[in-house]
C-alpha positions in Angstrom: 130.5 -12.0 199.4 129.2 -15.0 197.5 127.4 -14.3 194.3 123.9 -16.0 194.6 122.1 -15.5 191.3 118.8 -17.0 192.3 117.0 -19.0 194.9 114.3 -21.4 193.7 111.8 -23.3 195.8 110.9 -26.5 194.0 109.9 -29.8 195.5 111.5 -31.6 192.6 114.9 -29.9 193.1 116.8 -30.5 189.8 114.8 -31.4 186.7 114.6 -30.5 183.0 113.3 -27.0 183.5 116.1 -26.2 186.0 118.7 -27.9 183.9 117.7 -26.5 180.5 116.2 -23.1 181.2 117.1 -21.6 184.6 120.8 -22.7 184.7 121.4 -21.1 181.2 119.4 -18.0 181.8 121.1 -17.3 185.0 124.6 -18.2 183.7 125.0 -20.2 186.9 128.3 -22.1 187.4 127.2 -23.9 190.5 123.8 -25.4 191.6 123.5 -25.7 195.3 120.8 -28.1 196.5 120.1 -27.4 200.2 118.1 -30.2 201.7 118.7 -32.0 205.0 117.1 -35.2 203.7 118.7 -35.4 200.3 122.2 -35.1 201.8 121.5 -38.4 203.7 120.1 -40.3 200.7 122.7 -41.8 198.4 120.2 -42.7 195.6 118.8 -39.2 195.6 122.3 -37.7 195.4 123.1 -39.9 192.4 119.9 -38.8 190.7 120.7 -35.1 191.4 124.2 -35.6 190.0 122.8 -37.2 186.8 120.2 -34.3 186.4 122.8 -31.6 186.9 123.8 -30.0 183.5 127.2 -30.9 182.2 129.9 -28.5 183.2 128.0 -27.2 186.2 129.3 -27.7 189.7 126.9 -29.3 192.1 126.8 -29.1 195.9 124.2 -31.1 197.9 124.3 -29.8 201.4 122.5 -29.6 204.7 121.4 -26.1 205.9 124.2 -26.2 208.5 126.9 -27.0 205.9 125.5 -24.6 203.3 125.6 -21.8 205.9 129.2 -22.6 206.9 130.3 -22.8 203.2 128.6 -19.6 202.2 129.9 -17.7 205.2 133.4 -18.9 204.5 133.0 -17.8 200.9 134.1 -21.2 199.8 132.9 -20.9 196.2 135.0 -18.1 195.0 133.7 -16.5 191.8 131.0 -19.1 191.2 127.5 -17.9 190.3 125.4 -19.9 192.7 121.8 -21.0 192.0 120.3 -22.3 195.2 117.5 -24.8 195.1 115.4 -25.9 198.1 112.2 -28.0 198.5 110.4 -25.5 200.7 110.6 -22.0 202.3 111.4 -23.5 205.7 114.9 -24.4 204.4 115.5 -20.8 203.4 114.3 -19.5 206.8 116.6 -22.1 208.5 119.6 -21.0 206.3 118.9 -17.4 207.1 118.7 -18.0 210.8 122.0 -19.9 210.8 123.7 -17.2 208.8 122.4 -14.5 211.1 123.3 -16.5 214.2 119.7 -16.6 215.4 119.2 -19.9 217.2 115.6 -19.7 218.4 
């Protein structure tokens, strides 16, 4: 089972508060941004990489890919901090993980 240490809903995704406070407080080793639009936007991906704290792994994924990776336990012992823009992404991720396709 993957170790998810927190899920944050934040329209801004990664920013100073996330980088300086939450990442350290949670002792997260990986930040997982789950956003179907960000994954298609090269500029936004570059900005997210720049905002990610040094030494922290970053994954920018669609809900489909995030569900696949988490189900496959791809991230080993990483302490995963998930960030999404809105609650609908979490619901979509949950539905995919549960195999609920309605």
